[in-house]
Every structure is written in C-alpha cells, then in structure tokens.
N, CA, C, O and the ligand as a Tripos MOL2 file, in Angstrom:
@<TRIPOS>MOLECULE
protein
  281   279    71     0     0
PROTEIN
NO_CHARGES

@<TRIPOS>ATOM
      1 N          -3.2740  -17.1500   11.8530 N.3       1 MET1
      2 CA         -2.3520  -16.1200   11.5290 C.3       1 MET1
      3 C          -2.9580  -15.2280   10.4970 C.2       1 MET1
      4 O          -3.9020  -15.5640    9.7820 O.2       1 MET1
      5 N          -2.3280  -14.0170   10.4600 N.am      2 GLU2
      6 CA         -2.8780  -12.9870    9.5430 C.3       2 GLU2
      7 C          -1.8520  -12.8830    8.3410 C.2       2 GLU2
      8 O          -0.6280  -12.9760    8.4390 O.2       2 GLU2
      9 N          -2.6110  -12.6660    7.1470 N.am      3 LYS3
     10 CA         -1.8400  -12.5870    5.9870 C.3       3 LYS3
     11 C          -2.2120  -11.3120    5.1210 C.2       3 LYS3
     12 O          -3.4030  -11.1130    4.8780 O.2       3 LYS3
     13 N          -1.3120  -10.4980    4.6770 N.am      4 ARG4
     14 CA         -1.5300   -9.3200    3.9010 C.3       4 ARG4
     15 C          -1.0140   -9.5510    2.5450 C.2       4 ARG4
     16 O           0.1590   -9.8930    2.3930 O.2       4 ARG4
     17 N          -1.8490   -9.3810    1.4960 N.am      5 LEU5
     18 CA         -1.3810   -9.4300    0.0450 C.3       5 LEU5
     19 C          -1.5610   -7.9690   -0.5090 C.2       5 LEU5
     20 O          -2.4620   -7.2200   -0.1320 O.2       5 LEU5
     21 N          -0.6580   -7.6630   -1.3930 N.am      6 SER6
     22 CA         -0.9650   -6.5750   -2.2640 C.3       6 SER6
     23 C          -1.6420   -7.0650   -3.5490 C.2       6 SER6
     24 O          -1.3010   -8.1000   -4.1220 O.2       6 SER6
     25 N          -2.5700   -6.2990   -3.9420 N.am      7 VAL7
     26 CA         -3.4210   -6.8670   -5.1010 C.3       7 VAL7
     27 C          -3.5650   -5.6170   -6.0490 C.2       7 VAL7
     28 O          -4.3250   -4.6800   -5.8070 O.2       7 VAL7
     29 N          -2.8290   -5.6990   -7.0480 N.am      8 GLU8
     30 CA         -2.8630   -4.6390   -8.1970 C.3       8 GLU8
     31 C          -4.0410   -5.0350   -9.2200 C.2       8 GLU8
     32 O          -4.3910   -6.2060   -9.3700 O.2       8 GLU8
     33 N          -4.5980   -3.9980   -9.8840 N.am      9 GLY9
     34 CA         -5.3750   -4.3310  -10.9560 C.3       9 GLY9
     35 C          -6.8540   -4.2760  -10.7110 C.2       9 GLY9
     36 O          -7.6150   -4.4050  -11.6700 O.2       9 GLY9
     37 N          -7.3100   -4.0950   -9.5180 N.am     10 MET10
     38 CA         -8.7170   -4.0670   -9.0590 C.3      10 MET10
     39 C          -9.2300   -2.6320   -9.4560 C.2      10 MET10
     40 O          -8.5650   -1.6820   -9.0440 O.2      10 MET10
     41 N         -10.2520   -2.4040  -10.1510 N.am     11 THR11
     42 CA        -10.8760   -1.1710  -10.6990 C.3      11 THR11
     43 C         -12.1370   -0.8010   -9.9970 C.2      11 THR11
     44 O         -12.4620    0.3820   -9.8900 O.2      11 THR11
     45 N         -12.8720   -1.7910   -9.5060 N.am     12 CYS12
     46 CA        -14.2900   -1.4910   -8.9720 C.3      12 CYS12
     47 C         -14.5540   -2.5000   -7.8660 C.2      12 CYS12
     48 O         -13.7320   -3.3300   -7.4780 O.2      12 CYS12
     49 N         -15.8860   -2.3300   -7.3640 N.am     13 ARG13
     50 CA        -16.2330   -3.2390   -6.3940 C.3      13 ARG13
     51 C         -16.5090   -4.7230   -6.8220 C.2      13 ARG13
     52 O         -16.5560   -5.6240   -5.9840 O.2      13 ARG13
     53 N         -16.6950   -4.9430   -8.2040 N.am     14 HIS14
     54 CA        -16.7790   -6.3020   -8.7530 C.3      14 HIS14
     55 C         -15.5340   -6.9240   -8.5580 C.2      14 HIS14
     56 O         -15.4990   -8.0610   -8.0870 O.2      14 HIS14
     57 N         -14.4880   -6.3100   -8.8660 N.am     15 CYS15
     58 CA        -13.0690   -6.8720   -8.7870 C.3      15 CYS15
     59 C         -12.9410   -7.2700   -7.3290 C.2      15 CYS15
     60 O         -12.5260   -8.3960   -7.0540 O.2      15 CYS15
     61 N         -13.2870   -6.3710   -6.3440 N.am     16 VAL16
     62 CA        -13.1990   -6.6030   -4.9690 C.3      16 VAL16
     63 C         -13.9100   -7.9320   -4.5670 C.2      16 VAL16
     64 O         -13.3670   -8.7860   -3.8670 O.2      16 VAL16
     65 N         -15.1550   -8.0300   -5.0650 N.am     17 LYS17
     66 CA        -15.9590   -9.2910   -4.7180 C.3      17 LYS17
     67 C         -15.2220  -10.3330   -5.3180 C.2      17 LYS17
     68 O         -15.1470  -11.3470   -4.6230 O.2      17 LYS17
     69 N         -14.6280  -10.3720   -6.4680 N.am     18 ARG18
     70 CA        -14.0750  -11.4280   -7.1970 C.3      18 ARG18
     71 C         -12.8990  -12.0000   -6.4000 C.2      18 ARG18
     72 O         -12.8110  -13.1950   -6.1180 O.2      18 ARG18
     73 N         -11.9390  -11.0030   -6.0340 N.am     19 VAL19
     74 CA        -10.8130  -11.3870   -5.2360 C.3      19 VAL19
     75 C         -11.2570  -11.9260   -3.8880 C.2      19 VAL19
     76 O         -10.6710  -12.9290   -3.4810 O.2      19 VAL19
     77 N         -12.2680  -11.3630   -3.1010 N.am     20 THR20
     78 CA        -12.8240  -11.8420   -1.9020 C.3      20 THR20
     79 C         -13.2960  -13.3740   -2.1240 C.2      20 THR20
     80 O         -12.9510  -14.2640   -1.3470 O.2      20 THR20
     81 N         -14.0340  -13.5770   -3.1420 N.am     21 LYS21
     82 CA        -14.4460  -14.8940   -3.3690 C.3      21 LYS21
     83 C         -13.4000  -15.9540   -3.6120 C.2      21 LYS21
     84 O         -13.5130  -17.1120   -3.2100 O.2      21 LYS21
     85 N         -12.4020  -15.4970   -4.2750 N.am     22 ILE22
     86 CA        -11.1600  -16.4700   -4.5380 C.3      22 ILE22
     87 C         -10.5370  -16.8090   -3.3290 C.2      22 ILE22
     88 O         -10.1280  -17.9560   -3.1530 O.2      22 ILE22
     89 N         -10.3970  -15.7650   -2.3100 N.am     23 ILE23
     90 CA         -9.6470  -16.1130   -1.1120 C.3      23 ILE23
     91 C         -10.5830  -16.9790   -0.1820 C.2      23 ILE23
     92 O         -10.1530  -17.9310    0.4680 O.2      23 ILE23
     93 N         -11.8180  -16.5920   -0.1750 N.am     24 GLU24
     94 CA        -12.8070  -17.2000    0.7790 C.3      24 GLU24
     95 C         -12.8980  -18.6800    0.4930 C.2      24 GLU24
     96 O         -13.0540  -19.4600    1.4330 O.2      24 GLU24
     97 N         -12.8140  -19.0930   -0.7010 N.am     25 LYS25
     98 CA        -13.0410  -20.5470   -1.0530 C.3      25 LYS25
     99 C         -11.8050  -21.3620   -0.8260 C.2      25 LYS25
    100 O         -11.7980  -22.5580   -1.1160 O.2      25 LYS25
    101 N         -10.7180  -20.7350   -0.2990 N.am     26 SER26
    102 CA         -9.5460  -21.3560    0.0270 C.3      26 SER26
    103 C          -9.6210  -22.0810    1.3840 C.2      26 SER26
    104 O         -10.2660  -21.5250    2.2730 O.2      26 SER26
    105 N          -9.0340  -23.2530    1.6350 N.am     27 PRO27
    106 CA         -9.1750  -23.9540    2.8130 C.3      27 PRO27
    107 C          -8.5050  -23.1400    4.0430 C.2      27 PRO27
    108 O          -7.4650  -22.5020    3.8820 O.2      27 PRO27
    109 N          -9.2180  -23.2140    5.3470 N.am     28 GLY28
    110 CA         -8.6080  -22.6030    6.3530 C.3      28 GLY28
    111 C          -8.7030  -21.0420    6.5180 C.2      28 GLY28
    112 O          -8.1590  -20.4570    7.4550 O.2      28 GLY28
    113 N          -9.3680  -20.4670    5.6250 N.am     29 VAL29
    114 CA         -9.3290  -18.9760    5.5210 C.3      29 VAL29
    115 C         -10.6690  -18.4030    6.1700 C.2      29 VAL29
    116 O         -11.7610  -18.9480    6.0060 O.2      29 VAL29
    117 N         -10.4860  -17.3130    6.8810 N.am     30 SER30
    118 CA        -11.6360  -16.5370    7.3910 C.3      30 SER30
    119 C         -11.3520  -15.1790    7.4240 C.2      30 SER30
    120 O         -10.2020  -14.7870    7.2240 O.2      30 SER30
    121 N         -12.4040  -14.3010    7.6900 N.am     31 GLY31
    122 CA        -12.2450  -12.9900    7.9670 C.3      31 GLY31
    123 C         -11.5340  -12.1420    6.8710 C.2      31 GLY31
    124 O         -10.7150  -11.2690    7.1580 O.2      31 GLY31
    125 N         -11.9010  -12.4540    5.5870 N.am     32 VAL32
    126 CA        -11.4330  -11.6850    4.4050 C.3      32 VAL32
    127 C         -11.8030  -10.3610    4.1690 C.2      32 VAL32
    128 O         -12.9850  -10.0480    4.0250 O.2      32 VAL32
    129 N         -10.8510   -9.5290    4.1170 N.am     33 GLN33
    130 CA        -11.1580   -8.0530    3.8320 C.3      33 GLN33
    131 C         -10.2620   -7.6360    2.5830 C.2      33 GLN33
    132 O          -9.0350   -7.7360    2.5610 O.2      33 GLN33
    133 N         -11.0000   -7.1870    1.6210 N.am     34 VAL34
    134 CA        -10.2530   -6.6680    0.4880 C.3      34 VAL34
    135 C         -10.5140   -5.2140    0.2360 C.2      34 VAL34
    136 O         -11.6780   -4.8180    0.1760 O.2      34 VAL34
    137 N          -9.5530   -4.4340    0.0910 N.am     35 SER35
    138 CA         -9.5890   -3.0770    0.0090 C.3      35 SER35
    139 C          -9.1370   -2.4510   -1.4170 C.2      35 SER35
    140 O          -7.9730   -2.5860   -1.7930 O.2      35 SER35
    141 N         -10.0580   -1.7900   -2.1640 N.am     36 LEU36
    142 CA         -9.7190   -1.3420   -3.3430 C.3      36 LEU36
    143 C          -8.8530   -0.0350   -3.2190 C.2      36 LEU36
    144 O          -7.9670    0.1830   -4.0450 O.2      36 LEU36
    145 N          -9.0970    0.7840   -2.2460 N.am     37 GLU37
    146 CA         -8.2440    1.8740   -1.9310 C.3      37 GLU37
    147 C          -6.8120    1.7100   -1.7440 C.2      37 GLU37
    148 O          -5.9230    2.3530   -2.3020 O.2      37 GLU37
    149 N          -6.6750    0.6160   -0.7520 N.am     38 ASN38
    150 CA         -5.2430    0.2370   -0.4140 C.3      38 ASN38
    151 C          -4.6270   -0.7690   -1.2970 C.2      38 ASN38
    152 O          -3.4540   -1.0860   -1.0980 O.2      38 ASN38
    153 N          -5.3580   -1.3430   -2.3310 N.am     39 LYS39
    154 CA         -4.9290   -2.4370   -3.1190 C.3      39 LYS39
    155 C          -4.3240   -3.4400   -2.3580 C.2      39 LYS39
    156 O          -3.1590   -3.7770   -2.5680 O.2      39 LYS39
    157 N          -5.0830   -3.9900   -1.4120 N.am     40 GLU40
    158 CA         -4.5520   -5.0390   -0.6440 C.3      40 GLU40
    159 C          -5.6830   -6.0020   -0.2010 C.2      40 GLU40
    160 O          -6.8620   -5.6540   -0.2660 O.2      40 GLU40
    161 N          -5.2800   -7.2820    0.2730 N.am     41 ALA41
    162 CA         -6.2020   -8.0650    0.9430 C.3      41 ALA41
    163 C          -5.7050   -8.5920    2.2470 C.2      41 ALA41
    164 O          -4.5240   -8.8910    2.4210 O.2      41 ALA41
    165 N          -6.6160   -8.6970    3.1440 N.am     42 LEU42
    166 CA         -6.2320   -9.1690    4.4410 C.3      42 LEU42
    167 C          -7.1110  -10.4400    4.9710 C.2      42 LEU42
    168 O          -8.3380  -10.4630    4.8700 O.2      42 LEU42
    169 N          -6.4790  -11.3040    5.4420 N.am     43 PHE43
    170 CA         -7.2910  -12.5280    5.8810 C.3      43 PHE43
    171 C          -6.5860  -13.3180    6.9170 C.2      43 PHE43
    172 O          -5.3620  -13.2470    7.0220 O.2      43 PHE43
    173 N          -7.3210  -14.0790    7.6980 N.am     44 ILE44
    174 CA         -6.8360  -15.0070    8.6440 C.3      44 ILE44
    175 C          -6.7790  -16.4130    8.0560 C.2      44 ILE44
    176 O          -7.6880  -16.8910    7.3770 O.2      44 ILE44
    177 N          -5.6770  -17.0200    8.3580 N.am     45 TYR45
    178 CA         -5.5120  -18.3790    7.8820 C.3      45 TYR45
    179 C          -4.9290  -19.3310    8.7690 C.2      45 TYR45
    180 O          -4.3560  -18.9540    9.7910 O.2      45 TYR45
    181 N          -5.0350  -20.6150    8.4410 N.am     46 ASP46
    182 CA         -4.5920  -21.6970    9.3090 C.3      46 ASP46
    183 C          -3.2740  -22.2730    8.6190 C.2      46 ASP46
    184 O          -3.3760  -22.9490    7.5950 O.2      46 ASP46
    185 N          -2.1220  -22.0150    9.1550 N.am     47 PRO47
    186 CA         -0.8720  -22.3570    8.5330 C.3      47 PRO47
    187 C          -0.7980  -23.8750    8.1140 C.2      47 PRO47
    188 O          -0.0320  -24.2780    7.2390 O.2      47 PRO47
    189 N          -1.6850  -24.6980    8.8360 N.am     48 VAL48
    190 CA         -1.5330  -26.1570    8.7000 C.3      48 VAL48
    191 C          -2.3210  -26.4940    7.3940 C.2      48 VAL48
    192 O          -1.8750  -27.3480    6.6280 O.2      48 VAL48
    193 N          -3.4710  -25.8440    7.1350 N.am     49 VAL49
    194 CA         -4.1900  -26.1810    5.9550 C.3      49 VAL49
    195 C          -4.2560  -25.2130    4.7970 C.2      49 VAL49
    196 O          -4.7030  -25.5840    3.7110 O.2      49 VAL49
    197 N          -3.8130  -23.9540    5.0030 N.am     50 THR50
    198 CA         -3.9490  -22.8990    3.9650 C.3      50 THR50
    199 C          -2.5730  -22.9050    3.2230 C.2      50 THR50
    200 O          -1.5000  -22.9120    3.8270 O.2      50 THR50
    201 N          -2.6950  -22.9010    1.8480 N.am     51 ASN51
    202 CA         -1.5840  -22.7220    0.9820 C.3      51 ASN51
    203 C          -1.6160  -21.3600    0.4720 C.2      51 ASN51
    204 O          -2.2870  -21.1570   -0.5400 O.2      51 ASN51
    205 N          -0.9390  -20.3130    1.0650 N.am     52 VAL52
    206 CA         -0.9160  -18.9610    0.6300 C.3      52 VAL52
    207 C          -0.4180  -18.7800   -0.8310 C.2      52 VAL52
    208 O          -1.0670  -18.0690   -1.5980 O.2      52 VAL52
    209 N           0.7280  -19.4090   -1.2370 N.am     53 PRO53
    210 CA          1.1070  -19.2600   -2.4980 C.3      53 PRO53
    211 C          -0.0170  -19.6830   -3.6110 C.2      53 PRO53
    212 O          -0.1000  -19.1260   -4.7060 O.2      53 PRO53
    213 N          -0.7670  -20.6180   -3.2300 N.am     54 ASP54
    214 CA         -1.8920  -21.0790   -4.0500 C.3      54 ASP54
    215 C          -2.8820  -19.9820   -4.2790 C.2      54 ASP54
    216 O          -3.3900  -19.7710   -5.3800 O.2      54 ASP54
    217 N          -3.1500  -19.2510   -3.1360 N.am     55 ILE55
    218 CA         -4.2630  -18.2040   -3.2340 C.3      55 ILE55
    219 C          -3.6030  -17.0580   -4.0900 C.2      55 ILE55
    220 O          -4.3140  -16.5060   -4.9300 O.2      55 ILE55
    221 N          -2.3420  -16.6760   -3.9430 N.am     56 VAL56
    222 CA         -1.7430  -15.7630   -4.7780 C.3      56 VAL56
    223 C          -1.9070  -16.2960   -6.2390 C.2      56 VAL56
    224 O          -2.3920  -15.5290   -7.0710 O.2      56 VAL56
    225 N          -1.6000  -17.3390   -6.5440 N.am     57 LYS57
    226 CA         -1.6090  -17.8420   -7.8060 C.3      57 LYS57
    227 C          -3.1080  -17.7860   -8.3980 C.2      57 LYS57
    228 O          -3.3630  -17.3370   -9.5150 O.2      57 LYS57
    229 N          -3.9620  -18.2450   -7.5970 N.am     58 ALA58
    230 CA         -5.4620  -18.1100   -8.0120 C.3      58 ALA58
    231 C          -5.9590  -16.6340   -8.4270 C.2      58 ALA58
    232 O          -6.7230  -16.4200   -9.3680 O.2      58 ALA58
    233 N          -5.4710  -15.7580   -7.6750 N.am     59 ILE59
    234 CA         -5.7810  -14.3210   -7.9390 C.3      59 ILE59
    235 C          -5.0880  -13.9110   -9.1350 C.2      59 ILE59
    236 O          -5.6790  -13.2390   -9.9790 O.2      59 ILE59
    237 N          -3.8570  -14.2660   -9.2840 N.am     60 ASN60
    238 CA         -3.1160  -13.8220  -10.5790 C.3      60 ASN60
    239 C          -3.7640  -14.5000  -11.8310 C.2      60 ASN60
    240 O          -3.9630  -13.8900  -12.8820 O.2      60 ASN60
    241 N          -4.0800  -15.8390  -11.6220 N.am     61 ASP61
    242 CA         -4.7170  -16.4590  -12.8070 C.3      61 ASP61
    243 C          -6.0410  -15.7590  -13.2110 C.2      61 ASP61
    244 O          -6.5420  -15.9610  -14.3170 O.2      61 ASP61
    245 N          -6.6150  -14.9030  -12.2610 N.am     62 PHE62
    246 CA         -7.9050  -14.2740  -12.6680 C.3      62 PHE62
    247 C          -7.4920  -12.9540  -13.4280 C.2      62 PHE62
    248 O          -8.3580  -12.3690  -14.0780 O.2      62 PHE62
    249 N          -6.3100  -12.5020  -13.3770 N.am     63 GLY63
    250 CA         -5.9260  -11.3640  -14.1450 C.3      63 GLY63
    251 C          -5.4320  -10.2010  -13.2310 C.2      63 GLY63
    252 O          -5.0540   -9.1410  -13.7310 O.2      63 GLY63
    253 N          -5.4400  -10.4060  -11.9290 N.am     64 PHE64
    254 CA         -4.9500   -9.4190  -11.0620 C.3      64 PHE64
    255 C          -3.3940   -9.7120  -10.7800 C.2      64 PHE64
    256 O          -2.8330  -10.7150  -11.2220 O.2      64 PHE64
    257 N          -2.8170   -8.8290  -10.0750 N.am     65 THR65
    258 CA         -1.3620   -8.9760   -9.7480 C.3      65 THR65
    259 C          -1.2530   -9.0330   -8.1770 C.2      65 THR65
    260 O          -1.3030   -8.0080   -7.4960 O.2      65 THR65
    261 N          -1.1110  -10.2060   -7.6790 N.am     66 ALA66
    262 CA         -1.1770  -10.2810   -6.1370 C.3      66 ALA66
    263 C           0.2250  -10.6970   -5.7200 C.2      66 ALA66
    264 O           0.9230  -11.4200   -6.4310 O.2      66 ALA66
    265 N           0.6080  -10.2240   -4.5610 N.am     67 ALA67
    266 CA          1.9820  -10.6630   -3.9620 C.3      67 ALA67
    267 C           1.7790  -10.6570   -2.4500 C.2      67 ALA67
    268 O           0.9080   -9.9610   -1.9300 O.2      67 ALA67
    269 N           2.6750  -11.5210   -1.6910 N.am     68 GLU68
    270 CA          2.5840  -11.5020   -0.3610 C.3      68 GLU68
    271 C           3.2470  -10.3270    0.2110 C.2      68 GLU68
    272 O           4.2860   -9.9390   -0.3230 O.2      68 GLU68
    273 N           2.7530   -9.6850    1.2760 N.am     69 LYS69
    274 CA          3.2990   -8.6650    1.9320 C.3      69 LYS69
    275 C           4.0250   -9.2110    3.2110 C.2      69 LYS69
    276 O           3.5480  -10.1730    3.8150 O.2      69 LYS69
    277 N           5.1330   -8.6230    3.6070 N.am     70 VAL70
    278 CA          5.7620   -9.1450    4.8320 C.3      70 VAL70
    279 C           5.1270   -8.6720    6.0090 C.2      70 VAL70
    280 O           5.5390   -9.0210    7.1150 O.2      70 VAL70
    281 CU        -13.9090   -4.3650  -11.4530 Cu       71 CU71
@<TRIPOS>BOND
     1     1     2 1
     2     2     3 1
     3     3     4 2
     4     3     5 am
     5     5     6 1
     6     6     7 1
     7     7     8 2
     8     7     9 am
     9     9    10 1
    10    10    11 1
    11    11    12 2
    12    11    13 am
    13    13    14 1
    14    14    15 1
    15    15    16 2
    16    15    17 am
    17    17    18 1
    18    18    19 1
    19    19    20 2
    20    19    21 am
    21    21    22 1
    22    22    23 1
    23    23    24 2
    24    23    25 am
    25    25    26 1
    26    26    27 1
    27    27    28 2
    28    27    29 am
    29    29    30 1
    30    30    31 1
    31    31    32 2
    32    31    33 am
    33    33    34 1
    34    34    35 1
    35    35    36 2
    36    35    37 am
    37    37    38 1
    38    38    39 1
    39    39    40 2
    40    39    41 am
    41    41    42 1
    42    42    43 1
    43    43    44 2
    44    43    45 am
    45    45    46 1
    46    46    47 1
    47    47    48 2
    48    47    49 am
    49    49    50 1
    50    50    51 1
    51    51    52 2
    52    51    53 am
    53    53    54 1
    54    54    55 1
    55    55    56 2
    56    55    57 am
    57    57    58 1
    58    58    59 1
    59    59    60 2
    60    59    61 am
    61    61    62 1
    62    62    63 1
    63    63    64 2
    64    63    65 am
    65    65    66 1
    66    66    67 1
    67    67    68 2
    68    67    69 am
    69    69    70 1
    70    70    71 1
    71    71    72 2
    72    71    73 am
    73    73    74 1
    74    74    75 1
    75    75    76 2
    76    75    77 am
    77    77    78 1
    78    78    79 1
    79    79    80 2
    80    79    81 am
    81    81    82 1
    82    82    83 1
    83    83    84 2
    84    83    85 am
    85    85    86 1
    86    86    87 1
    87    87    88 2
    88    87    89 am
    89    89    90 1
    90    90    91 1
    91    91    92 2
    92    91    93 am
    93    93    94 1
    94    94    95 1
    95    95    96 2
    96    95    97 am
    97    97    98 1
    98    98    99 1
    99    99   100 2
   100    99   101 am
   101   101   102 1
   102   102   103 1
   103   103   104 2
   104   103   105 am
   105   105   106 1
   106   106   107 1
   107   107   108 2
   108   107   109 am
   109   109   110 1
   110   110   111 1
   111   111   112 2
   112   111   113 am
   113   113   114 1
   114   114   115 1
   115   115   116 2
   116   115   117 am
   117   117   118 1
   118   118   119 1
   119   119   120 2
   120   119   121 am
   121   121   122 1
   122   122   123 1
   123   123   124 2
   124   123   125 am
   125   125   126 1
   126   126   127 1
   127   127   128 2
   128   127   129 am
   129   129   130 1
   130   130   131 1
   131   131   132 2
   132   131   133 am
   133   133   134 1
   134   134   135 1
   135   135   136 2
   136   135   137 am
   137   137   138 1
   138   138   139 1
   139   139   140 2
   140   139   141 am
   141   141   142 1
   142   142   143 1
   143   143   144 2
   144   143   145 am
   145   145   146 1
   146   146   147 1
   147   147   148 2
   148   147   149 am
   149   149   150 1
   150   150   151 1
   151   151   152 2
   152   151   153 am
   153   153   154 1
   154   154   155 1
   155   155   156 2
   156   155   157 am
   157   157   158 1
   158   158   159 1
   159   159   160 2
   160   159   161 am
   161   161   162 1
   162   162   163 1
   163   163   164 2
   164   163   165 am
   165   165   166 1
   166   166   167 1
   167   167   168 2
   168   167   169 am
   169   169   170 1
   170   170   171 1
   171   171   172 2
   172   171   173 am
   173   173   174 1
   174   174   175 1
   175   175   176 2
   176   175   177 am
   177   177   178 1
   178   178   179 1
   179   179   180 2
   180   179   181 am
   181   181   182 1
   182   182   183 1
   183   183   184 2
   184   183   185 am
   185   185   186 1
   186   186   187 1
   187   187   188 2
   188   187   189 am
   189   189   190 1
   190   190   191 1
   191   191   192 2
   192   191   193 am
   193   193   194 1
   194   194   195 1
   195   195   196 2
   196   195   197 am
   197   197   198 1
   198   198   199 1
   199   199   200 2
   200   199   201 am
   201   201   202 1
   202   202   203 1
   203   203   204 2
   204   203   205 am
   205   205   206 1
   206   206   207 1
   207   207   208 2
   208   207   209 am
   209   209   210 1
   210   210   211 1
   211   211   212 2
   212   211   213 am
   213   213   214 1
   214   214   215 1
   215   215   216 2
   216   215   217 am
   217   217   218 1
   218   218   219 1
   219   219   220 2
   220   219   221 am
   221   221   222 1
   222   222   223 1
   223   223   224 2
   224   223   225 am
   225   225   226 1
   226   226   227 1
   227   227   228 2
   228   227   229 am
   229   229   230 1
   230   230   231 1
   231   231   232 2
   232   231   233 am
   233   233   234 1
   234   234   235 1
   235   235   236 2
   236   235   237 am
   237   237   238 1
   238   238   239 1
   239   239   240 2
   240   239   241 am
   241   241   242 1
   242   242   243 1
   243   243   244 2
   244   243   245 am
   245   245   246 1
   246   246   247 1
   247   247   248 2
   248   247   249 am
   249   249   250 1
   250   250   251 1
   251   251   252 2
   252   251   253 am
   253   253   254 1
   254   254   255 1
   255   255   256 2
   256   255   257 am
   257   257   258 1
   258   258   259 1
   259   259   260 2
   260   259   261 am
   261   261   262 1
   262   262   263 1
   263   263   264 2
   264   263   265 am
   265   265   266 1
   266   266   267 1
   267   267   268 2
   268   267   269 am
   269   269   270 1
   270   270   271 1
   271   271   272 2
   272   271   273 am
   273   273   274 1
   274   274   275 1
   275   275   276 2
   276   275   277 am
   277   277   278 1
   278   278   279 1
   279   279   280 2
@<TRIPOS>SUBSTRUCTURE
     1 MET1         2 RESIDUE 1 A MET
     2 GLU2         6 RESIDUE 1 A GLU
     3 LYS3        10 RESIDUE 1 A LYS
     4 ARG4        14 RESIDUE 1 A ARG
     5 LEU5        18 RESIDUE 1 A LEU
     6 SER6        22 RESIDUE 1 A SER
     7 VAL7        26 RESIDUE 1 A VAL
     8 GLU8        30 RESIDUE 1 A GLU
     9 GLY9        34 RESIDUE 1 A GLY
    10 MET10       38 RESIDUE 1 A MET
    11 THR11       42 RESIDUE 1 A THR
    12 CYS12       46 RESIDUE 1 A CYS
    13 ARG13       50 RESIDUE 1 A ARG
    14 HIS14       54 RESIDUE 1 A HIS
    15 CYS15       58 RESIDUE 1 A CYS
    16 VAL16       62 RESIDUE 1 A VAL
    17 LYS17       66 RESIDUE 1 A LYS
    18 ARG18       70 RESIDUE 1 A ARG
    19 VAL19       74 RESIDUE 1 A VAL
    20 THR20       78 RESIDUE 1 A THR
    21 LYS21       82 RESIDUE 1 A LYS
    22 ILE22       86 RESIDUE 1 A ILE
    23 ILE23       90 RESIDUE 1 A ILE
    24 GLU24       94 RESIDUE 1 A GLU
    25 LYS25       98 RESIDUE 1 A LYS
    26 SER26      102 RESIDUE 1 A SER
    27 PRO27      106 RESIDUE 1 A PRO
    28 GLY28      110 RESIDUE 1 A GLY
    29 VAL29      114 RESIDUE 1 A VAL
    30 SER30      118 RESIDUE 1 A SER
    31 GLY31      122 RESIDUE 1 A GLY
    32 VAL32      126 RESIDUE 1 A VAL
    33 GLN33      130 RESIDUE 1 A GLN
    34 VAL34      134 RESIDUE 1 A VAL
    35 SER35      138 RESIDUE 1 A SER
    36 LEU36      142 RESIDUE 1 A LEU
    37 GLU37      146 RESIDUE 1 A GLU
    38 ASN38      150 RESIDUE 1 A ASN
    39 LYS39      154 RESIDUE 1 A LYS
    40 GLU40      158 RESIDUE 1 A GLU
    41 ALA41      162 RESIDUE 1 A ALA
    42 LEU42      166 RESIDUE 1 A LEU
    43 PHE43      170 RESIDUE 1 A PHE
    44 ILE44      174 RESIDUE 1 A ILE
    45 TYR45      178 RESIDUE 1 A TYR
    46 ASP46      182 RESIDUE 1 A ASP
    47 PRO47      186 RESIDUE 1 A PRO
    48 VAL48      190 RESIDUE 1 A VAL
    49 VAL49      194 RESIDUE 1 A VAL
    50 THR50      198 RESIDUE 1 A THR
    51 ASN51      202 RESIDUE 1 A ASN
    52 VAL52      206 RESIDUE 1 A VAL
    53 PRO53      210 RESIDUE 1 A PRO
    54 ASP54      214 RESIDUE 1 A ASP
    55 ILE55      218 RESIDUE 1 A ILE
    56 VAL56      222 RESIDUE 1 A VAL
    57 LYS57      226 RESIDUE 1 A LYS
    58 ALA58      230 RESIDUE 1 A ALA
    59 ILE59      234 RESIDUE 1 A ILE
    60 ASN60      238 RESIDUE 1 A ASN
    61 ASP61      242 RESIDUE 1 A ASP
    62 PHE62      246 RESIDUE 1 A PHE
    63 GLY63      250 RESIDUE 1 A GLY
    64 PHE64      254 RESIDUE 1 A PHE
    65 THR65      258 RESIDUE 1 A THR
    66 ALA66      262 RESIDUE 1 A ALA
    67 ALA67      266 RESIDUE 1 A ALA
    68 GLU68      270 RESIDUE 1 A GLU
    69 LYS69      274 RESIDUE 1 A LYS
    70 VAL70      278 RESIDUE 1 A VAL
    71 CU71       281 GROUP 0 **** ****
C-alpha cells in the first residue's frame, strides 16, 4: 500500500536524507521518496508489518512535524 505523509520543518537536502533514512529503516517499507518542495514523504508499506504511527513518531522525535495524509 502507499502512504503519504506531510513533513514540515525540512530546510535542506540533509533534512530530506535524514527523513528518508528514518522511513527506510522501518519494517516493510520500500520506495521512499521525500520531497522538500512539497513538504511530504511517499512510500510503499506492508500493512501487516509496518507501523505507520511509529514512523510518524520517529520523524517527529527528530524535530520535524509529520502527519499522515488521507
Ligand atoms: Cu536540513
């Protein structure tokens, strides 16, 4: 399944890389794309093994503001 998150607070490509890595290390996730311009992250996940709220929390713990988009 595909998930889109809004991610506020990214200011440069280092932030993009950081957010990308946080998402990529989560179980069952692939195809991570993070956009600085659109302030969002897009990825494929496995609903059985991926805990999306945990990903949102991990991003927020790093100082960004992430939220699930419908
Ligand atoms: Cu940055």
